[in-house]
MOPAC internal coordinates of N, CA, C and O (Angstrom, degrees):
PM7 1SCF
backbone

  N    0.0000 0     0.00 0     0.00 0    0    0    0
  C    1.4477 1     0.00 0     0.00 0    1    0    0
  C    1.5295 1   111.11 1     0.00 0    2    1    0
  O    1.2310 1   119.95 1   -40.42 1    3    2    1
  N    1.2990 1   117.70 1   139.58 1    3    2    1
  C    1.4429 1   123.31 1   179.37 1    5    3    2
  C    1.5214 1   109.57 1   -77.66 1    6    5    3
  O    1.2310 1   120.35 1   -49.24 1    7    6    5
  N    1.3199 1   116.93 1   130.76 1    7    6    5
  C    1.4348 1   122.83 1   177.66 1    9    7    6
  C    1.5274 1   107.84 1  -106.61 1   10    9    7
  O    1.2310 1   120.91 1   -74.70 1   11   10    9
  N    1.3236 1   115.86 1   105.30 1   11   10    9
  C    1.4747 1   120.14 1  -176.22 1   13   11   10
  C    1.4919 1   113.97 1   -65.33 1   14   13   11
  O    1.2310 1   120.01 1   164.07 1   15   14   13
  N    1.3402 1   117.59 1   -15.93 1   15   14   13
  C    1.4554 1   120.47 1   178.58 1   17   15   14
  C    1.4982 1   112.26 1   -75.63 1   18   17   15
  O    1.2310 1   119.45 1   160.63 1   19   18   17
  N    1.3487 1   118.65 1   -19.37 1   19   18   17
  C    1.4526 1   120.63 1  -178.77 1   21   19   18
  C    1.5002 1   112.36 1   -80.17 1   22   21   19
  O    1.2310 1   120.31 1   129.78 1   23   22   21
  N    1.3115 1   117.01 1   -50.22 1   23   22   21
  C    1.4480 1   120.95 1  -174.26 1   25   23   22
  C    1.5409 1   109.19 1  -135.38 1   26   25   23
  O    1.2310 1   120.70 1   -13.81 1   27   26   25
  N    1.3072 1   116.27 1   166.19 1   27   26   25
  C    1.4587 1   119.90 1   175.42 1   29   27   26
  C    1.5001 1   110.05 1   114.90 1   30   29   27
  O    1.2310 1   122.58 1    24.90 1   31   30   29
  N    1.3042 1   112.66 1  -155.10 1   31   30   29
  C    1.4851 1   117.39 1  -174.82 1   33   31   30
  C    1.5200 1   109.41 1  -117.42 1   34   33   31
  O    1.2310 1   122.75 1   -27.24 1   35   34   33
  N    1.2915 1   112.34 1   152.76 1   35   34   33
  C    1.4543 1   121.29 1   174.30 1   37   35   34
  C    1.5171 1   107.01 1  -129.67 1   38   37   35
  O    1.2310 1   121.38 1   -46.48 1   39   38   37
  N    1.3042 1   114.96 1   133.52 1   39   38   37
  C    1.4838 1   118.67 1   177.84 1   41   39   38
  C    1.5278 1   109.96 1   -78.81 1   42   41   39
  O    1.2310 1   121.55 1   -51.00 1   43   42   41
  N    1.2917 1   114.65 1   129.00 1   43   42   41
  C    1.4459 1   122.01 1   178.77 1   45   43   42
  C    1.5229 1   108.09 1  -121.09 1   46   45   43
  O    1.2310 1   118.36 1   -84.74 1   47   46   45
  N    1.3327 1   120.73 1    95.26 1   47   46   45
  C    1.4520 1   121.85 1  -175.76 1   49   47   46
  C    1.5243 1   114.62 1   -61.34 1   50   49   47
  O    1.2310 1   119.20 1   157.36 1   51   50   49
  N    1.2834 1   119.12 1   -22.64 1   51   50   49
  C    1.4864 1   121.88 1  -179.93 1   53   51   50
  C    1.5240 1   113.01 1   -82.67 1   54   53   51
  O    1.2310 1   119.62 1   172.95 1   55   54   53
  N    1.3315 1   118.33 1    -7.05 1   55   54   53
  C    1.4486 1   120.59 1  -172.56 1   57   55   54
  C    1.5092 1   114.15 1   -83.90 1   58   57   55
  O    1.2310 1   119.57 1   168.68 1   59   58   57
  N    1.3484 1   118.43 1   -11.32 1   59   58   57
  C    1.4387 1   120.03 1   177.96 1   61   59   58
  C    1.5215 1   109.95 1  -148.93 1   62   61   59
  O    1.2310 1   120.64 1   -22.30 1   63   62   61
  N    1.2973 1   116.39 1   157.70 1   63   62   61
  C    1.4716 1   118.59 1   178.30 1   65   63   62
  C    1.5255 1   114.54 1   -61.23 1   66   65   63
  O    1.2310 1   120.51 1   149.78 1   67   66   65
  N    1.3214 1   116.63 1   -30.22 1   67   66   65
  C    1.4702 1   118.65 1  -179.87 1   69   67   66
  C    1.5399 1   111.83 1   -83.20 1   70   69   67
  O    1.2310 1   120.35 1   164.83 1   71   70   69
  N    1.3393 1   116.93 1   -15.17 1   71   70   69
  C    1.4572 1   122.22 1   175.08 1   73   71   70
  C    1.5291 1   113.04 1    79.83 1   74   73   71
  O    1.2310 1   119.43 1  -164.40 1   75   74   73
  N    1.3259 1   118.70 1    15.60 1   75   74   73
  C    1.4529 1   118.43 1  -178.01 1   77   75   74
  C    1.5261 1   114.69 1  -128.45 1   78   77   75
  O    1.2310 1   120.42 1  -159.45 1   79   78   77
  N    1.3162 1   116.80 1    20.55 1   79   78   77
  C    1.4599 1   120.85 1   178.72 1   81   79   78
  C    1.5373 1   108.31 1   -72.48 1   82   81   79
  O    1.2310 1   120.97 1   -40.63 1   83   82   81
  N    1.2971 1   115.74 1   139.37 1   83   82   81
  C    1.4603 1   119.67 1   177.96 1   85   83   82
  C    1.5119 1   108.77 1  -100.61 1   86   85   83
  O    1.2310 1   121.13 1   -41.34 1   87   86   85
  N    1.3313 1   115.45 1   138.66 1   87   86   85
  C    1.4454 1   121.88 1  -177.59 1   89   87   86
  C    1.5366 1   107.11 1  -116.42 1   90   89   87
  O    1.2310 1   119.79 1   -52.71 1   91   90   89
  N    1.3100 1   118.00 1   127.29 1   91   90   89
  C    1.4619 1   121.26 1  -179.83 1   93   91   90
  C    1.5421 1   107.07 1   -89.33 1   94   93   91
  O    1.2310 1   120.77 1   -49.86 1   95   94   93
  N    1.2980 1   116.13 1   130.14 1   95   94   93
  C    1.4668 1   121.55 1   178.96 1   97   95   94
  C    1.5049 1   108.28 1  -102.79 1   98   97   95
  O    1.2310 1   120.90 1   -49.81 1   99   98   97
  N    1.3233 1   115.88 1   130.19 1   99   98   97
  C    1.4704 1   121.16 1   177.57 1  101   99   98
  C    1.5472 1   109.75 1   -81.52 1  102  101   99
  O    1.2310 1   122.44 1   -38.74 1  103  102  101
  N    1.2893 1   112.94 1   141.26 1  103  102  101
  C    1.4837 1   118.94 1   175.46 1  105  103  102
  C    1.5079 1   109.69 1   -80.60 1  106  105  103
  O    1.2310 1   121.78 1   -33.05 1  107  106  105
  N    1.3097 1   114.20 1   146.95 1  107  106  105
  C    1.4567 1   120.10 1   174.77 1  109  107  106
  C    1.5616 1   109.85 1   -73.41 1  110  109  107
  O    1.2310 1   120.99 1   -16.75 1  111  110  109
  N    1.3080 1   115.71 1   163.25 1  111  110  109
  C    1.4460 1   119.30 1   177.37 1  113  111  110
  C    1.5327 1   112.02 1   -60.37 1  114  113  111
  O    1.2310 1   120.84 1   142.70 1  115  114  113
  N    1.3329 1   116.00 1   -37.30 1  115  114  113
  C    1.4967 1   119.94 1   179.84 1  117  115  114
  C    1.5387 1   109.72 1   -67.75 1  118  117  115
  O    1.2310 1   120.16 1   143.76 1  119  118  117
  N    1.3122 1   117.31 1   -36.24 1  119  118  117
  C    1.4902 1   119.26 1   177.13 1  121  119  118
  C    1.5297 1   110.94 1   -67.52 1  122  121  119
  O    1.2310 1   119.78 1   140.06 1  123  122  121
  N    1.3000 1   118.02 1   -39.94 1  123  122  121
  C    1.4588 1   120.87 1   177.59 1  125  123  122
  C    1.5142 1   111.18 1   -65.27 1  126  125  123
  O    1.2310 1   120.25 1   136.99 1  127  126  125
  N    1.3426 1   117.12 1   -43.01 1  127  126  125
  C    1.4651 1   120.02 1   179.95 1  129  127  126
  C    1.5318 1   109.61 1   -63.99 1  130  129  127
  O    1.2310 1   119.57 1   139.39 1  131  130  129
  N    1.3280 1   118.43 1   -40.61 1  131  130  129
  C    1.4640 1   120.84 1   179.43 1  133  131  130
  C    1.5236 1   110.52 1   -65.87 1  134  133  131
  O    1.2310 1   119.90 1   140.34 1  135  134  133
  N    1.3214 1   117.80 1   -39.66 1  135  134  133
  C    1.4775 1   121.86 1   179.17 1  137  135  134
  C    1.5320 1   109.70 1   -64.54 1  138  137  135
  O    1.2310 1   120.11 1   135.80 1  139  138  137
  N    1.3188 1   117.40 1   -44.20 1  139  138  137
  C    1.4614 1   122.48 1   178.90 1  141  139  138
  C    1.5105 1   110.10 1   -64.08 1  142  141  139
  O    1.2310 1   119.50 1   139.07 1  143  142  141
  N    1.3222 1   118.55 1   -40.93 1  143  142  141
  C    1.4473 1   121.05 1   179.06 1  145  143  142
  C    1.5189 1   111.93 1   -63.59 1  146  145  143
  O    1.2310 1   120.33 1   136.41 1  147  146  145
  N    1.3422 1   116.98 1   -43.59 1  147  146  145
  C    1.4673 1   122.15 1   176.75 1  149  147  146
  C    1.5542 1   109.88 1   -61.36 1  150  149  147
  O    1.2310 1   119.79 1   138.57 1  151  150  149
  N    1.3206 1   118.01 1   -41.43 1  151  150  149
  C    1.4431 1   121.68 1  -179.50 1  153  151  150
  C    1.5208 1   109.91 1   -65.47 1  154  153  151
  O    1.2310 1   120.47 1   135.85 1  155  154  153
  N    1.3178 1   116.72 1   -44.15 1  155  154  153
  C    1.5007 1   121.09 1  -179.15 1  157  155  154
  C    1.5327 1   110.16 1   -63.54 1  158  157  155
  O    1.2310 1   120.28 1   138.93 1  159  158  157
  N    1.3346 1   117.06 1   -41.07 1  159  158  157
  C    1.4694 1   119.69 1   178.10 1  161  159  158
  C    1.5117 1   111.71 1   -64.84 1  162  161  159
  O    1.2310 1   119.97 1   141.22 1  163  162  161
  N    1.3214 1   117.67 1   -38.78 1  163  162  161
  C    1.4418 1   122.82 1   177.08 1  165  163  162
  C    1.5334 1   108.82 1   -63.16 1  166  165  163
  O    1.2310 1   120.07 1   134.35 1  167  166  165
  N    1.3302 1   117.46 1   -45.65 1  167  166  165
  C    1.4752 1   120.83 1  -179.32 1  169  167  166
  C    1.5203 1   112.19 1   -66.01 1  170  169  167
  O    1.2310 1   120.00 1   145.61 1  171  170  169
  N    1.3233 1   117.60 1   -34.39 1  171  170  169
  C    1.4717 1   120.64 1   175.03 1  173  171  170
  C    1.5033 1   111.11 1   -62.38 1  174  173  171
  O    1.2310 1   120.72 1   135.64 1  175  174  173
  N    1.3402 1   116.22 1   -44.36 1  175  174  173
  C    1.4643 1   122.05 1   178.57 1  177  175  174
  C    1.5122 1   111.80 1   -62.76 1  178  177  175
  O    1.2310 1   120.53 1   139.50 1  179  178  177
  N    1.3437 1   116.60 1   -40.50 1  179  178  177
  C    1.4933 1   120.01 1   179.87 1  181  179  178
  C    1.5365 1   109.89 1   -67.40 1  182  181  179
  O    1.2310 1   120.76 1   141.35 1  183  182  181
  N    1.3204 1   116.15 1   -38.65 1  183  182  181
  C    1.4848 1   119.12 1   179.01 1  185  183  182
  C    1.4925 1   111.24 1   -63.84 1  186  185  183
  O    1.2310 1   119.97 1   136.84 1  187  186  185
  N    1.3433 1   117.67 1   -43.16 1  187  186  185
  C    1.4654 1   121.86 1   178.23 1  189  187  186
  C    1.5412 1   110.80 1   -66.10 1  190  189  187
  O    1.2310 1   119.75 1   138.25 1  191  190  189
  N    1.3014 1   118.09 1   -41.75 1  191  190  189
  C    1.4707 1   122.35 1   176.31 1  193  191  190
  C    1.5311 1   111.72 1   -54.30 1  194  193  191
  O    1.2310 1   121.19 1   142.09 1  195  194  193
  N    1.3315 1   115.32 1   -37.91 1  195  194  193
  C    1.4691 1   119.29 1  -174.76 1  197  195  194
  C    1.5175 1   113.36 1   -92.22 1  198  197  195
  O    1.2310 1   119.51 1   154.27 1  199  198  197
  N    1.3218 1   118.54 1   -25.73 1  199  198  197
  C    1.4597 1   119.11 1  -174.69 1  201  199  198
  C    1.5068 1   114.78 1  -105.62 1  202  201  199
  O    1.2310 1   119.98 1   140.16 1  203  202  201
  N    1.3146 1   117.64 1   -39.84 1  203  202  201
  C    1.4913 1   120.13 1  -178.47 1  205  203  202
  C    1.5475 1   109.87 1  -138.39 1  206  205  203
  O    1.2310 1   119.87 1  -119.35 1  207  206  205
  N    1.3210 1   117.86 1    60.65 1  207  206  205
  C    1.4707 1   119.75 1  -174.71 1  209  207  206
  C    1.5597 1   112.71 1   -65.78 1  210  209  207
  O    1.2310 1   119.46 1   162.46 1  211  210  209
  N    1.3123 1   118.64 1   -17.54 1  211  210  209
  C    1.4691 1   119.13 1  -178.98 1  213  211  210
  C    1.5254 1   112.46 1   -62.49 1  214  213  211
  O    1.2310 1   119.77 1   155.03 1  215  214  213
  N    1.3296 1   118.04 1   -24.97 1  215  214  213
  C    1.4719 1   120.20 1  -178.98 1  217  215  214
  C    1.5371 1   111.87 1   -78.59 1  218  217  215
  O    1.2310 1   120.23 1   176.90 1  219  218  217
  N    1.3289 1   117.16 1    -3.10 1  219  218  217
  C    1.4637 1   119.71 1  -175.19 1  221  219  218
  C    1.5253 1   113.38 1   -99.36 1  222  221  219
  O    1.2310 1   120.16 1  -172.35 1  223  222  221
  N    1.3381 1   117.29 1     7.65 1  223  222  221
  C    1.4500 1   119.34 1   178.27 1  225  223  222
  C    1.5409 1   107.70 1   -59.85 1  226  225  223
  O    1.2310 1   120.22 1   -50.79 1  227  226  225
  N    1.3134 1   117.18 1   129.21 1  227  226  225
  C    1.4545 1   121.79 1  -177.82 1  229  227  226
  C    1.5230 1   113.17 1   100.85 1  230  229  227
  O    1.2310 1   119.60 1   164.69 1  231  230  229
  N    1.3236 1   118.36 1   -15.31 1  231  230  229
  C    1.4608 1   122.92 1   178.62 1  233  231  230
  C    1.5382 1   110.93 1   -81.49 1  234  233  231
  O    1.2310 1   122.02 1   -25.38 1  235  234  233
  N    1.3355 1   113.73 1   154.62 1  235  234  233
  C    1.4606 1   119.82 1   177.08 1  237  235  234
  C    1.5106 1   109.72 1   -95.66 1  238  237  235
  O    1.2310 1   120.70 1   -35.99 1  239  238  237
  N    1.3497 1   116.27 1   144.01 1  239  238  237
  C    1.4493 1   121.83 1  -179.11 1  241  239  238
  C    1.4867 1   110.24 1  -138.36 1  242  241  239
  O    1.2310 1   120.70 1   -19.81 1  243  242  241
  N    1.3499 1   116.26 1   160.19 1  243  242  241
  C    1.4044 1   122.33 1   165.95 1  245  243  242
  C    1.5351 1   105.49 1  -107.95 1  246  245  243
  O    1.2310 1   121.19 1   -43.87 1  247  246  245
  N    1.3421 1   115.33 1   136.13 1  247  246  245
  C    1.4547 1   120.63 1  -176.27 1  249  247  246
  C    1.5124 1   108.66 1  -122.38 1  250  249  247
  O    1.2310 1   119.33 1   -47.56 1  251  250  249
  N    1.3254 1   118.88 1   132.44 1  251  250  249
  C    1.4608 1   122.66 1   178.20 1  253  251  250
  C    1.5233 1   109.43 1   -85.51 1  254  253  251
  O    1.2310 1   121.66 1   -55.80 1  255  254  253
  N    1.3412 1   114.43 1   124.20 1  255  254  253
  C    1.4342 1   121.38 1   178.56 1  257  255  254
  C    1.5183 1   109.23 1  -105.86 1  258  257  255
  O    1.2310 1   120.33 1   -61.81 1  259  258  257
  N    1.3363 1   116.97 1   118.19 1  259  258  257
  C    1.4386 1   120.28 1  -177.33 1  261  259  258
  C    1.5356 1   112.79 1   -71.72 1  262  261  259
  O    1.2310 1   120.72 1   146.18 1  263  262  261
  N    1.2994 1   116.23 1   -33.82 1  263  262  261
  C    1.4873 1   119.20 1   179.46 1  265  263  262
  C    1.5026 1   110.23 1  -100.58 1  266  265  263
  O    1.2310 1   120.66 1   -19.21 1  267  266  265
  N    1.3413 1   116.34 1   160.79 1  267  266  265
  C    1.4302 1   121.69 1   179.86 1  269  267  266
  C    1.5229 1   113.41 1    88.53 1  270  269  267
  O    1.2310 1   121.75 1    -0.37 1  271  270  269
  N    1.3304 1   114.25 1   179.63 1  271  270  269
  C    1.4837 1   118.17 1  -178.22 1  273  271  270
  C    1.4835 1   114.04 1   -88.00 1  274  273  271
  O    1.2310 1   120.22 1   148.36 1  275  274  273
  N    1.3327 1   117.19 1   -31.64 1  275  274  273
  C    1.4856 1   120.69 1   176.73 1  277  275  274
  C    1.4793 1   109.02 1   -81.02 1  278  277  275
  O    1.2310 1   120.03 1   -65.32 1  279  278  277
  N    1.3149 1   117.54 1   114.68 1  279  278  277
  C    1.4903 1   119.61 1  -177.94 1  281  279  278
  C    1.5424 1   109.92 1   -79.52 1  282  281  279
  O    1.2310 1   118.42 1   132.69 1  283  282  281
  N    1.2994 1   120.62 1   -47.31 1  283  282  281
  C    1.4386 1   123.23 1   178.07 1  285  283  282
  C    1.5221 1   109.58 1  -111.52 1  286  285  283
  O    1.2310 1   120.35 1   -45.04 1  287  286  285
  N    1.2996 1   116.93 1   134.96 1  287  286  285
  C    1.4635 1   118.93 1   172.90 1  289  287  286
  C    1.5261 1   108.57 1  -128.91 1  290  289  287
  O    1.2310 1   122.17 1   -28.55 1  291  290  289
  N    1.3217 1   113.45 1   151.45 1  291  290  289
  C    1.4527 1   118.97 1   179.38 1  293  291  290
  C    1.5143 1   109.20 1   -97.12 1  294  293  291
  O    1.2310 1   120.96 1   -31.44 1  295  294  293
  N    1.3290 1   115.77 1   148.56 1  295  294  293
  C    1.4706 1   120.30 1  -174.95 1  297  295  294
  C    1.5239 1   108.21 1  -156.11 1  298  297  295
  O    1.2310 1   122.78 1   -12.05 1  299  298  297
  N    1.3457 1   112.29 1   167.95 1  299  298  297
  C    1.4656 1   120.41 1   173.11 1  301  299  298
  C    1.5001 1   107.53 1  -113.76 1  302  301  299
  O    1.2310 1   120.04 1   -44.71 1  303  302  301
  N    1.3461 1   117.54 1   135.29 1  303  302  301
  C    1.4676 1   119.25 1   177.54 1  305  303  302
  C    1.5335 1   106.77 1   -80.01 1  306  305  303
  O    1.2310 1   121.97 1   -58.05 1  307  306  305
  N    1.3498 1   113.84 1   121.95 1  307  306  305
  C    1.4618 1   119.22 1  -176.25 1  309  307  306
  C    1.5282 1   112.99 1  -112.58 1  310  309  307
  O    1.2310 1   120.36 1   174.14 1  311  310  309
  N    1.3106 1   116.91 1    -5.86 1  311  310  309
  C    1.4754 1   119.36 1   177.90 1  313  311  310
  C    1.5066 1   112.60 1  -171.56 1  314  313  311
  O    1.2310 1   121.86 1   -10.24 1  315  314  313
  N    1.3307 1   114.05 1   169.76 1  315  314  313
  C    1.4440 1   120.27 1   178.72 1  317  315  314
  C    1.5475 1   108.38 1  -145.40 1  318  317  315
  O    1.2310 1   120.47 1   -50.31 1  319  318  317
  N    1.3097 1   116.70 1   129.69 1  319  318  317
  C    1.4590 1   122.98 1   178.59 1  321  319  318
  C    1.5119 1   108.46 1  -101.96 1  322  321  319
  O    1.2310 1   120.94 1   -68.70 1  323  322  321
  N    1.3298 1   115.82 1   111.30 1  323  322  321
  C    1.5009 1   119.78 1  -176.21 1  325  323  322
  C    1.4899 1   113.06 1   -68.25 1  326  325  323
  O    1.2310 1   119.03 1   151.70 1  327  326  325
  N    1.3328 1   119.46 1   -28.30 1  327  326  325
  C    1.4429 1   120.22 1  -178.04 1  329  327  326
  C    1.5272 1   112.89 1   -76.14 1  330  329  327
  O    1.2310 1   120.30 1   145.23 1  331  330  329
  N    1.3204 1   117.03 1   -34.77 1  331  330  329
  C    1.4697 1   120.85 1   179.87 1  333  331  330
  C    1.5333 1   111.05 1   -98.26 1  334  333  331
  O    1.2310 1   121.44 1   164.86 1  335  334  333
  N    1.3310 1   114.85 1   -15.14 1  335  334  333
  C    1.5216 1   122.92 1  -174.87 1  337  335  334
  C    1.5177 1   112.60 1    61.48 1  338  337  335
  O    1.2310 1   121.10 1  -150.63 1  339  338  337
  N    1.3393 1   115.50 1    29.37 1  339  338  337
  C    1.4524 1   120.76 1   177.93 1  341  339  338
  C    1.5284 1   111.75 1  -101.01 1  342  341  339
  O    1.2310 1   121.79 1   -35.61 1  343  342  341
  N    1.3445 1   114.17 1   144.39 1  343  342  341
  C    1.4474 1   118.78 1   173.62 1  345  343  342
  C    1.5177 1   108.48 1   -92.91 1  346  345  343
  O    1.2310 1   120.69 1   -38.22 1  347  346  345
  N    1.2832 1   116.28 1   141.78 1  347  346  345
  C    1.4956 1   120.53 1   170.93 1  349  347  346
  C    1.5424 1   105.89 1   -96.53 1  350  349  347
  O    1.2310 1   121.23 1   -57.14 1  351  350  349
  N    1.3305 1   115.26 1   122.86 1  351  350  349
  C    1.4382 1   119.72 1  -179.98 1  353  351  350
  C    1.5193 1   110.21 1  -123.69 1  354  353  351
  O    1.2310 1   120.98 1   -34.03 1  355  354  353
  N    1.3316 1   115.72 1   145.97 1  355  354  353
  C    1.4596 1   121.29 1   176.99 1  357  355  354
  C    1.5442 1   107.96 1  -101.72 1  358  357  355
  O    1.2310 1   120.40 1   -64.95 1  359  358  357
  N    1.3077 1   116.84 1   115.05 1  359  358  357
  C    1.4460 1   124.68 1  -179.80 1  361  359  358
  C    1.5238 1   109.26 1   -65.88 1  362  361  359
  O    1.2310 1   119.65 1   -51.79 1  363  362  361
  N    1.3466 1   118.28 1   128.21 1  363  362  361
  C    1.4719 1   123.16 1  -177.21 1  365  363  362
  C    1.5339 1   111.57 1   -67.17 1  366  365  363
  O    1.2310 1   119.25 1   145.82 1  367  366  365
  N    1.3455 1   119.04 1   -34.18 1  367  366  365
  C    1.4486 1   119.68 1  -172.91 1  369  367  366
  C    1.4927 1   114.27 1   -78.71 1  370  369  367
  O    1.2310 1   119.48 1   143.52 1  371  370  369
  N    1.3155 1   118.61 1   -36.48 1  371  370  369
  C    1.4703 1   121.61 1  -177.83 1  373  371  370
  C    1.5081 1   113.03 1  -117.45 1  374  373  371
  O    1.2310 1   120.24 1   178.39 1  375  374  373
  N    1.3064 1   117.15 1    -1.61 1  375  374  373
  C    1.4723 1   125.02 1   177.25 1  377  375  374
  C    1.5356 1   110.63 1    54.74 1  378  377  375
  O    1.2310 1   120.81 1  -138.63 1  379  378  377
  N    1.3248 1   116.05 1    41.37 1  379  378  377
  C    1.4627 1   122.46 1   176.04 1  381  379  378
  C    1.5173 1   108.66 1  -109.72 1  382  381  379
  O    1.2310 1   121.26 1   -30.95 1  383  382  381
  N    1.3292 1   115.19 1   149.05 1  383  382  381
  C    1.4726 1   119.33 1   176.56 1  385  383  382
  C    1.5154 1   109.95 1   -88.83 1  386  385  383
  O    1.2310 1   121.04 1   -39.93 1  387  386  385
  N    1.3177 1   115.61 1   140.07 1  387  386  385
  C    1.4565 1   122.67 1   175.41 1  389  387  386
  C    1.5137 1   108.64 1  -128.23 1  390  389  387
  O    1.2310 1   120.34 1   -31.78 1  391  390  389
  N    1.3197 1   116.95 1   148.22 1  391  390  389
  C    1.4748 1   120.63 1   173.38 1  393  391  390
  C    1.5253 1   106.65 1  -103.28 1  394  393  391
  O    1.2310 1   121.28 1   -57.93 1  395  394  393
  N    1.3353 1   115.16 1   122.07 1  395  394  393
  C    1.4664 1   119.95 1  -176.06 1  397  395  394
  C    1.5094 1   107.74 1  -128.36 1  398  397  395
  O    1.2310 1   120.73 1   -40.88 1  399  398  397
  N    1.3255 1   116.20 1   139.12 1  399  398  397
  C    1.4542 1   122.34 1   176.34 1  401  399  398
  C    1.5210 1   107.83 1   -98.04 1  402  401  399
  O    1.2310 1   119.15 1   -67.43 1  403  402  401
  N    1.3676 1   119.22 1   112.57 1  403  402  401
  C    1.4639 1   119.64 1  -177.97 1  405  403  402
  C    1.5133 1   113.89 1   -63.38 1  406  405  403
  O    1.2310 1   119.44 1   166.37 1  407  406  405
  N    1.3187 1   118.68 1   -13.63 1  407  406  405
  C    1.4846 1   121.17 1   174.33 1  409  407  406
  C    1.4968 1   112.29 1   -77.08 1  410  409  407
  O    1.2310 1   120.04 1   159.30 1  411  410  409
  N    1.3271 1   117.53 1   -20.70 1  411  410  409
  C    1.4531 1   121.45 1  -173.40 1  413  411  410
  C    1.5372 1   114.53 1  -115.17 1  414  413  411
  O    1.2310 1   120.93 1   160.18 1  415  414  413
  N    1.3221 1   115.84 1   -19.82 1  415  414  413
  C    1.4730 1   121.73 1  -176.78 1  417  415  414
  C    1.5507 1   108.05 1  -118.90 1  418  417  415
  O    1.2310 1   120.42 1   -42.30 1  419  418  417
  N    1.3080 1   116.79 1   137.70 1  419  418  417
  C    1.4471 1   120.34 1   178.87 1  421  419  418
  C    1.5331 1   108.78 1   -71.76 1  422  421  419
  O    1.2310 1   121.10 1   -52.86 1  423  422  421
  N    1.3262 1   115.50 1   127.14 1  423  422  421
  C    1.4578 1   122.43 1   179.36 1  425  423  422
  C    1.5378 1   108.32 1  -136.57 1  426  425  423
  O    1.2310 1   120.94 1   -28.56 1  427  426  425
  N    1.2929 1   115.82 1   151.44 1  427  426  425
  C    1.4833 1   119.20 1   172.22 1  429  427  426
  C    1.5377 1   107.88 1  -144.67 1  430  429  427
  O    1.2310 1   122.22 1   -40.85 1  431  430  429
  N    1.3164 1   113.35 1   139.15 1  431  430  429
  C    1.4704 1   118.57 1   177.68 1  433  431  430
  C    1.5016 1   108.93 1   -72.31 1  434  433  431
  O    1.2310 1   121.66 1   -36.65 1  435  434  433
  N    1.3484 1   114.42 1   143.35 1  435  434  433
  C    1.4642 1   119.61 1   176.37 1  437  435  434
  C    1.5299 1   108.59 1  -125.46 1  438  437  435
  O    1.2310 1   121.28 1   -13.07 1  439  438  437
  N    1.2853 1   115.16 1   166.93 1  439  438  437
  C    1.4747 1   118.98 1  -177.68 1  441  439  438
  C    1.4970 1   109.63 1   114.43 1  442  441  439
  O    1.2310 1   120.93 1    41.25 1  443  442  441
  N    1.3405 1   115.83 1  -138.75 1  443  442  441
  C    1.4429 1   118.37 1  -176.54 1  445  443  442
  C    1.5120 1   114.49 1   -73.37 1  446  445  443
  O    1.2310 1   120.49 1   168.13 1  447  446  445
  N    1.3411 1   116.68 1   -11.87 1  447  446  445
  C    1.4315 1   120.74 1   174.61 1  449  447  446
  C    1.5219 1   115.02 1    78.02 1  450  449  447
  O    1.2310 1   119.77 1   176.22 1  451  450  449
  N    1.3537 1   118.05 1    -3.78 1  451  450  449
  C    1.4406 1   119.78 1  -177.89 1  453  451  450
  C    1.5347 1   107.45 1  -106.66 1  454  453  451
  O    1.2310 1   120.82 1   -69.46 1  455  454  453
  N    1.3576 1   116.04 1   110.54 1  455  454  453
  C    1.4516 1   118.96 1  -179.36 1  457  455  454
  C    1.5109 1   111.26 1  -114.50 1  458  457  455
  O    1.2310 1   119.75 1  -165.51 1  459  458  457
  N    1.3009 1   118.08 1    14.49 1  459  458  457
  C    1.4649 1   121.13 1   178.98 1  461  459  458
  C    1.4819 1   112.30 1   -83.38 1  462  461  459
  O    1.2310 1   120.10 1   180.00 1  463  462  461

């Protein structure tokens, strides 16, 4: 997720007579390191979802649902089918199981973020 507090523009009305000059704020080295660490952890999770999803049984995920009103739902991975390469997840909101293919559906690991 993009954190607008780290990078980008901030409007500073006192910086120009018209009141609409944008001022770019530089991120500190610690902010950059933290952002890179979060990105690397996210990439590690995506790699595992696509290459060895069987090790993720018991992990929590967010799953993007293209149909319906709820776009993202949270779930727990409860199984993996090696022949279809689908994960069985239990939806937190309705407690129903769904079979999802991580190669075809957008998923992201949630929780402590450390899957190594």
